[in-house]
C-alpha positions as CSV (number, residue, x, y, z in Angstrom):
1,M,0.0,0.0,0.0
2,T,1.3,3.5,-0.9
3,S,0.1,6.9,0.1
4,K,-0.2,10.4,-1.3
5,P,0.1,13.7,0.6
6,G,-3.2,14.1,2.5
7,Q,-4.3,10.5,1.6
8,P,-2.6,8.1,4.0
9,D,-4.9,5.2,3.0
10,Y,-4.5,5.6,-0.7
11,I,-4.3,2.3,-2.6
12,P,-3.2,2.4,-6.2
13,P,-5.7,0.9,-8.6
14,K,-5.0,-2.7,-9.6
15,T,-4.4,-3.5,-13.2
16,L,-5.2,-6.8,-14.9
17,I,-2.1,-6.7,-17.1
18,V,1.4,-5.9,-15.8
19,P,3.3,-3.7,-18.3
20,N,5.8,-5.6,-20.4
21,R,9.1,-4.6,-22.0
22,P,10.3,-5.4,-25.6
23,L,12.8,-8.2,-25.7
24,K,15.6,-8.8,-28.2
25,T,15.3,-12.0,-30.2
26,G,18.3,-13.6,-28.6
27,A,17.5,-12.4,-25.0
28,A,17.2,-16.0,-23.8
29,F,20.9,-16.6,-24.2
30,N,21.6,-13.8,-21.7
31,W,19.0,-15.5,-19.4
32,L,20.9,-18.8,-19.6
33,R,24.2,-17.1,-18.8
34,A,22.7,-15.3,-15.8
35,G,21.0,-18.6,-14.7
36,W,24.3,-20.5,-14.9
37,I,25.9,-17.9,-12.6
38,D,23.0,-18.5,-10.1
39,F,23.5,-22.3,-10.4
40,R,27.2,-21.9,-9.6
41,N,26.5,-19.6,-6.7
42,A,24.0,-22.0,-5.2
43,R,25.4,-25.3,-6.4
44,R,24.6,-27.5,-3.4
45,V,20.9,-26.5,-3.0
46,S,20.5,-26.6,-6.8
47,L,21.8,-30.2,-7.1
48,I,19.5,-31.3,-4.2
49,Y,16.5,-29.8,-5.9
50,G,17.6,-31.2,-9.3
51,F,18.0,-34.7,-7.9
52,F,14.4,-34.5,-6.6
53,V,13.2,-33.6,-10.0
54,F,15.1,-36.5,-11.4
55,L,13.5,-38.9,-9.0
56,V,10.0,-37.6,-9.9
57,S,10.7,-38.0,-13.6
58,V,11.9,-41.6,-13.2
59,I,8.9,-42.5,-11.1
60,V,6.5,-41.0,-13.6
61,A,8.2,-42.7,-16.5
62,W,8.2,-46.1,-14.7
63,L,4.5,-45.8,-13.8
64,S,3.6,-44.7,-17.3
65,W,5.4,-47.7,-18.8
66,R,3.7,-50.1,-16.4
67,L,0.2,-48.7,-16.8
68,G,0.0,-47.8,-20.5
69,G,3.1,-48.9,-22.4
70,Y,5.1,-46.8,-24.8
71,V,2.0,-44.6,-25.7
72,L,1.4,-43.4,-22.2
73,L,5.2,-43.1,-21.7
74,F,5.5,-40.8,-24.7
75,S,2.5,-38.8,-23.6
76,A,3.9,-38.4,-20.1
77,L,7.4,-37.5,-21.2
78,S,6.1,-35.0,-23.8
79,G,3.7,-33.6,-21.1
80,F,6.7,-33.0,-18.9
81,V,6.7,-29.4,-20.3
82,F,3.4,-28.8,-18.5
83,V,4.6,-29.7,-15.0
84,A,8.3,-28.8,-15.1
85,P,7.6,-25.1,-14.3
86,L,5.8,-26.2,-11.2
87,L,8.6,-28.5,-10.1
88,A,10.9,-25.5,-10.4
89,F,8.7,-23.2,-8.4
90,G,10.9,-23.3,-5.3
91,L,14.0,-22.5,-7.4
92,Y,12.7,-19.0,-8.2
93,S,13.2,-18.2,-4.6
94,I,16.8,-19.2,-4.8
95,S,17.4,-16.6,-7.6
96,R,15.5,-14.1,-5.6
97,Q,17.7,-14.6,-2.6
98,L,20.8,-14.4,-4.7
99,C,19.6,-11.1,-6.2
100,E,19.1,-9.8,-2.6
101,G,22.7,-10.8,-1.8
102,K,21.7,-13.6,0.5
103,T,23.1,-17.2,0.6
104,P,20.3,-19.6,-0.3
105,N,19.6,-22.8,1.7
106,L,16.8,-25.4,1.6
107,G,15.1,-24.1,4.8
108,S,14.7,-20.5,3.5
109,T,13.6,-21.9,0.1
110,F,10.9,-24.0,1.5
111,R,9.7,-21.2,3.8
112,A,9.5,-18.9,0.7
113,I,7.3,-21.4,-1.0
114,K,4.7,-21.2,1.8
115,R,4.0,-17.6,1.1
116,P,2.4,-18.0,-2.4
117,L,1.1,-21.5,-1.6
118,G,-2.5,-20.7,-2.3
119,N,-1.8,-19.3,-5.7
120,S,0.7,-22.1,-6.6
121,V,-1.9,-24.7,-5.7
122,V,-4.5,-23.0,-8.0
123,F,-1.9,-22.9,-10.8
124,T,-1.0,-26.5,-10.2
125,L,-4.6,-27.6,-10.6
126,V,-4.9,-25.7,-13.9
127,L,-1.7,-27.2,-15.3
128,L,-2.7,-30.7,-14.0
129,V,-6.0,-30.5,-15.9
130,I,-4.1,-29.5,-19.1
131,F,-1.6,-32.3,-18.5
132,L,-4.4,-34.9,-18.1
133,L,-6.2,-33.6,-21.2
134,W,-2.9,-34.0,-23.2
135,V,-2.4,-37.5,-21.9
136,R,-6.0,-38.4,-22.9
137,A,-5.4,-36.7,-26.3
138,G,-2.3,-38.8,-26.8
139,M,-4.3,-42.0,-26.0
140,M,-7.0,-40.9,-28.5
141,V,-4.4,-40.4,-31.3
142,Q,-3.3,-44.0,-30.7
143,V,-6.9,-45.2,-31.1
144,F,-7.2,-43.6,-34.5
145,F,-3.7,-44.5,-35.5
146,P,-2.9,-47.8,-33.8
147,L,0.6,-49.1,-33.8
148,G,-0.1,-52.8,-33.0
149,G,2.3,-55.6,-33.7
150,D,5.5,-54.5,-35.4
151,P,4.6,-51.2,-37.0
152,E,6.4,-49.7,-40.0
153,W,8.4,-46.6,-39.5
154,R,6.0,-44.5,-41.6
155,H,3.2,-45.4,-39.2
156,V,5.3,-44.5,-36.2
157,L,6.3,-41.2,-37.8
158,T,2.6,-40.5,-38.6
159,F,1.6,-41.2,-35.0
160,L,4.4,-38.9,-33.7
161,A,3.6,-36.1,-36.2
162,I,-0.1,-36.1,-35.4
163,G,0.5,-36.4,-31.6
164,S,3.0,-33.6,-31.7
165,A,0.6,-31.3,-33.6
166,V,-2.1,-32.0,-31.0
167,G,0.3,-31.6,-28.1
168,S,1.6,-28.3,-29.5
169,V,-1.8,-26.7,-28.9
170,F,-1.6,-27.6,-25.2
171,A,2.1,-26.8,-25.0
172,I,1.7,-23.3,-26.4
173,F,-0.9,-22.3,-23.9
174,S,0.9,-23.9,-21.0
175,F,4.2,-22.2,-22.0
176,T,2.8,-18.7,-22.5
177,A,0.7,-18.9,-19.3
178,S,3.6,-20.0,-17.1
179,V,6.7,-18.6,-18.6
180,F,6.5,-15.4,-16.6
181,S,3.6,-16.0,-14.2
182,L,5.2,-18.5,-11.9
183,P,8.3,-16.5,-11.0
184,M,6.0,-13.5,-10.6
185,L,3.8,-15.4,-8.2
186,A,6.9,-16.4,-6.2
187,N,8.1,-12.8,-6.0
188,R,5.2,-10.4,-6.0
189,D,1.9,-10.1,-4.1
190,I,-0.4,-10.8,-7.1
191,D,-3.3,-13.1,-8.0
192,V,-3.1,-16.0,-10.4
193,I,-5.4,-14.5,-13.0
194,T,-3.4,-11.3,-13.3
195,A,-0.1,-13.3,-13.4
196,V,-1.3,-15.6,-16.1
197,I,-2.8,-12.8,-18.3
198,S,0.3,-10.7,-17.9
199,S,2.5,-13.7,-18.8
200,I,0.5,-14.5,-22.0
201,N,0.5,-10.8,-23.0
202,G,4.2,-10.5,-22.4
203,A,4.9,-13.7,-24.4
204,L,2.7,-12.7,-27.3
205,R,4.2,-9.3,-27.6
206,N,7.7,-10.8,-27.8
207,K,7.1,-13.8,-30.1
208,P,10.6,-14.0,-31.7
209,A,12.2,-14.0,-28.3
210,M,9.7,-16.6,-27.0
211,V,10.2,-18.9,-29.9
212,V,14.0,-18.9,-29.2
213,W,13.4,-19.5,-25.5
214,A,10.9,-22.3,-26.1
215,F,13.4,-24.0,-28.5
216,L,16.2,-23.8,-26.0
217,I,13.9,-25.2,-23.3
218,C,12.9,-28.1,-25.5
219,A,16.5,-28.7,-26.6
220,L,17.9,-28.8,-23.1
221,T,15.0,-30.9,-21.8
222,L,15.6,-33.4,-24.6
223,V,19.3,-33.6,-23.5
224,G,18.0,-34.4,-20.1
225,F,15.8,-37.2,-21.4
226,L,18.6,-38.6,-23.6
227,T,20.8,-38.9,-20.5
228,A,18.1,-41.1,-18.9
229,G,17.0,-38.1,-16.8
230,I,20.3,-37.6,-15.1
231,G,20.9,-34.4,-17.0
232,L,17.7,-32.9,-15.6
233,I,19.6,-32.6,-12.2
234,I,21.5,-29.7,-13.7
235,I,19.2,-28.6,-16.5
236,I,16.0,-28.0,-14.5
237,P,17.6,-25.6,-11.9
238,W,19.5,-23.9,-14.7
239,L,16.3,-23.3,-16.7
240,A,14.5,-22.2,-13.6
241,Y,17.1,-19.5,-12.8
242,A,17.1,-18.4,-16.4
243,T,13.3,-18.1,-16.3
244,W,13.6,-15.9,-13.3
245,H,16.0,-13.5,-15.1
246,G,13.7,-13.6,-18.1
247,Y,10.7,-12.6,-16.0
248,R,12.6,-9.7,-14.5
249,E,13.6,-8.4,-17.9
250,A,10.2,-9.0,-19.6
251,L,7.8,-7.5,-17.1
252,D,7.8,-4.2,-15.2
253,V,6.6,-5.3,-11.8
254,S,7.9,-2.2,-9.9
255,A,4.3,-1.1,-9.0
256,L,3.5,-4.4,-7.3
257,A,4.2,-5.2,-3.7
258,I,7.1,-7.5,-3.1
259,L,6.0,-10.8,-1.5
260,P,7.5,-10.9,2.1
261,R,9.8,-13.7,3.0
262,D,9.9,-15.7,6.2
263,N,13.4,-15.1,7.5
264,R,13.2,-17.3,10.5
């Protein structure tokens, strides 16, 4: 809350869209550089968090294979893009602490997560619904384009092409809605709707930069999968820190109250 002379209880009007800044096409490379510096400055807590993400990905992959075979496995792995930002939610607090000149630790990180817990739960439910819809869509693609027996490569490629086209619709919405909103929710006193709309607006007004950023995220995540998930231990924290720096560059949140941290 701010005040003006003679108006001690003045509250600035809320806006549904946070102002955005224009981004250069290659801005994401600067975010990755800044994110890597954060990773090096908080190596221990980053590796612990990354190992947790690795365990989650392994458990999800194993369950998908056991319950639905390769179709559900492909759907779950490709749907990883929907839930990865949520797994990285606590990592945004680490970048924030580093920006404040503090030394991050697991205790302060978990305490920071409690502040925006309500908003993060709402966002989790939204992305969970999107993820489940994508998994169901992947199963429906297999119904119309079955790959029984020993399928030919052209059938496999057709299945993957159609599945990717369907999944891209879900992925684009999930990406634009979460790319800036989650670090903003972890940093500013703001509601989910304003954060999501501001994120989508900022992404759509910087399409070239967002295309580059999405490509880098997909490429690095693929590297993580190709290393049997081990690479995610480093890649997820690195991408989370880079996302934090991207949010700070893309959105002007100076008019929003900073979310207080529990410093106990």
